[in-house]
C-alpha positions in Angstrom: 21.7 28.6 0.2 18.5 28.6 2.3 16.3 28.3 -0.8 18.2 25.3 -2.0 17.7 23.6 1.5 14.0 24.3 1.3 13.8 23.0 -2.2 15.6 19.8 -1.1 13.0 19.3 1.6 10.1 19.8 -0.8 11.5 17.4 -3.4 12.7 14.6 -1.1 9.3 13.0 -0.2 8.3 12.5 -3.8 9.8 9.0 -4.1 8.0 6.4 -6.3 6.6 3.2 -4.9 9.0 0.4 -5.8 8.8 -3.4 -5.5 10.9 -3.2 -2.3 8.6 -0.6 -0.6 5.5 -2.1 -2.1 5.9 -5.2 0.0 9.0 -7.2 0.8 9.0 -11.0 0.4 7.2 -12.5 3.3 5.4 -9.3 4.0 1.9 -10.8 3.4 0.1 -12.4 6.3 0.6 -16.2 6.5 -1.5 -18.2 3.9 -1.8 -15.3 1.5 0.1 -14.5 -1.7 -0.3 -10.8 -2.6 0.5 -8.2 -5.2 0.4 -4.5 -4.3 0.6 -1.3 -6.4 -0.9 2.0 -7.3 -4.2 2.1 -9.3 -4.2 3.6 -12.7 -6.5 6.3 -11.1 -3.3 8.1 -9.8 -0.6 8.2 -7.2 -3.0 8.5 -4.3 -5.0 5.1 -4.6 -3.3 1.9 -3.8 -4.3 -1.8 -3.6 -3.4 -5.2 -2.4 -4.7 -8.1 -4.5 -4.4 -11.4 -2.5 -5.1 -15.1 -3.0 -5.8 -17.4 -0.1 -3.3 -20.3 -0.5 -4.2 -21.7 2.9 -6.8 -24.2 4.1 -8.9 -21.9 6.2 -10.4 -18.4 5.7 -7.9 -15.5 5.9 -8.5 -11.8 6.4 -6.3 -8.9 5.1 -6.4 -5.2 4.3 -4.1 -2.8 2.5 -2.2 -0.1 4.5 -0.9 3.0 2.7 1.9 5.2 4.1 0.8 8.6 2.7 3.7 10.9 3.2 2.5 14.2 4.6 -1.1 13.0 5.1 -2.2 10.5 7.7 -1.7 6.8 6.7 -4.9 5.0 5.7 -6.2 1.4 5.8 -8.4 -0.2 3.2 -11.4 -2.3 3.8 -10.9 -5.7 5.5 -11.4 -8.6 3.0 -12.0 -12.2 4.1 -11.1 -14.9 1.6 -12.1 -18.6 1.7 -9.4 -21.1 0.6 -8.5 -20.7 -3.1 -10.3 -17.4 -3.5 -8.8 -14.0 -4.4 -9.9 -10.5 -3.5 -8.7 -6.9 -3.4 -8.5 -4.2 -0.7 -8.1 -0.5 -1.8 -7.4 2.7 0.0 -6.9 6.4 -1.0 -4.4 8.9 0.5 -5.7 12.4 1.0 -5.0 14.8 -1.9 -3.2 17.3 0.3 -0.2 14.9 0.8 2.6 13.7 -1.3 1.0 10.5 -2.5 1.8 6.9 -1.6 5.2 6.3 -0.1 4.8 2.6 0.9 2.1 -0.1 0.5 1.8 -2.9 3.1 -0.6 -5.9 3.5 -1.9 -6.4 7.1 -4.0 -9.1 8.7 
Protein backbone atom coordinates (compact mmCIF):
# COMPACT_ATOMS: atom_id res chain seq x y z
CA UNK A 1 0.00 0.00 0.00
CA UNK A 2 2.78 2.41 0.92
CA UNK A 3 4.66 1.66 -2.32
CA UNK A 4 1.54 2.45 -4.37
CA UNK A 5 1.18 5.82 -2.60
CA UNK A 6 4.80 6.72 -3.33
CA UNK A 7 4.44 5.63 -6.96
CA UNK A 8 1.37 7.87 -7.30
CA UNK A 9 3.37 10.84 -6.00
CA UNK A 10 6.19 10.16 -8.44
CA UNK A 11 3.91 9.83 -11.47
CA UNK A 12 1.50 12.68 -10.71
CA UNK A 13 3.72 15.65 -11.75
CA UNK A 14 4.43 14.21 -15.21
CA UNK A 15 1.51 16.01 -16.90
CA UNK A 16 1.96 17.26 -20.48
CA UNK A 17 1.62 20.93 -21.42
CA UNK A 18 -1.78 21.41 -23.01
CA UNK A 19 -3.31 24.34 -24.82
CA UNK A 20 -5.12 25.31 -21.62
CA UNK A 21 -1.98 25.32 -19.47
CA UNK A 22 0.19 26.75 -22.21
CA UNK A 23 -1.70 30.01 -22.07
CA UNK A 24 -5.40 30.67 -21.69
CA UNK A 25 -7.13 33.16 -24.01
CA UNK A 26 -6.30 36.68 -22.92
CA UNK A 27 -3.17 35.49 -21.09
CA UNK A 28 -0.80 37.50 -23.33
CA UNK A 29 0.02 41.08 -22.34
CA UNK A 30 -2.17 43.71 -24.07
CA UNK A 31 -1.28 44.42 -27.70
CA UNK A 32 0.41 41.04 -28.25
CA UNK A 33 -0.80 37.84 -29.87
CA UNK A 34 1.28 34.85 -28.75
CA UNK A 35 1.77 31.14 -29.29
CA UNK A 36 3.54 29.06 -26.64
CA UNK A 37 4.92 25.55 -26.56
CA UNK A 38 7.84 23.21 -26.02
CA UNK A 39 10.80 23.26 -28.38
CA UNK A 40 11.61 20.13 -30.33
CA UNK A 41 14.80 20.04 -28.21
CA UNK A 42 12.82 18.36 -25.40
CA UNK A 43 10.42 18.72 -22.50
CA UNK A 44 12.63 21.21 -20.67
CA UNK A 45 12.81 24.09 -23.20
CA UNK A 46 9.77 26.28 -23.79
CA UNK A 47 9.02 29.37 -25.86
CA UNK A 48 6.62 32.24 -26.43
CA UNK A 49 6.42 33.51 -30.02
CA UNK A 50 4.60 36.85 -30.06
CA UNK A 51 3.52 39.50 -32.56
CA UNK A 52 2.97 43.14 -31.62
CA UNK A 53 -0.53 44.02 -32.85
CA UNK A 54 -0.47 47.39 -31.07
CA UNK A 55 0.65 50.85 -32.11
CA UNK A 56 3.58 51.23 -29.69
CA UNK A 57 6.54 49.04 -28.65
CA UNK A 58 5.67 46.09 -26.37
CA UNK A 59 7.92 43.98 -24.14
CA UNK A 60 7.34 40.36 -23.08
CA UNK A 61 9.10 37.26 -21.79
CA UNK A 62 8.22 33.59 -21.40
CA UNK A 63 7.77 32.16 -17.89
CA UNK A 64 8.06 28.39 -17.35
CA UNK A 65 6.63 26.56 -14.36
CA UNK A 66 9.18 23.78 -13.95
CA UNK A 67 7.65 21.28 -11.54
CA UNK A 68 10.26 20.20 -9.00
CA UNK A 69 12.88 22.71 -10.21
CA UNK A 70 12.65 26.48 -9.73
CA UNK A 71 10.52 28.34 -12.26
CA UNK A 72 12.45 30.26 -14.91
CA UNK A 73 11.97 33.33 -17.09
CA UNK A 74 13.24 33.81 -20.61
CA UNK A 75 14.94 36.88 -22.00
CA UNK A 76 12.87 40.07 -22.34
CA UNK A 77 11.99 40.84 -25.95
CA UNK A 78 10.82 44.29 -27.12
CA UNK A 79 8.84 44.41 -30.36
CA UNK A 80 7.97 47.42 -32.49
CA UNK A 81 4.45 47.52 -33.98
CA UNK A 82 3.90 44.76 -36.56
CA UNK A 83 7.05 42.85 -35.58
CA UNK A 84 7.37 39.31 -34.16
CA UNK A 85 9.89 37.77 -31.80
CA UNK A 86 10.54 34.83 -29.50
CA UNK A 87 11.58 34.41 -25.88
CA UNK A 88 12.88 31.01 -24.72
CA UNK A 89 13.74 29.48 -21.34
CA UNK A 90 15.01 26.13 -20.08
CA UNK A 91 13.97 24.23 -16.94
CA UNK A 92 16.73 22.49 -14.97
CA UNK A 93 17.27 18.86 -15.93
CA UNK A 94 16.77 17.66 -12.34
CA UNK A 95 13.07 18.55 -12.39
CA UNK A 96 10.02 17.05 -13.98
CA UNK A 97 10.00 19.29 -17.06
CA UNK A 98 7.61 22.06 -18.03
CA UNK A 99 4.25 22.07 -16.27
CA UNK A 100 2.91 25.41 -17.57
CA UNK A 101 3.98 28.16 -19.96
CA UNK A 102 2.96 31.80 -19.48
CA UNK A 103 3.68 35.07 -21.26
CA UNK A 104 4.52 38.01 -18.99
CA UNK A 105 5.17 41.69 -19.66
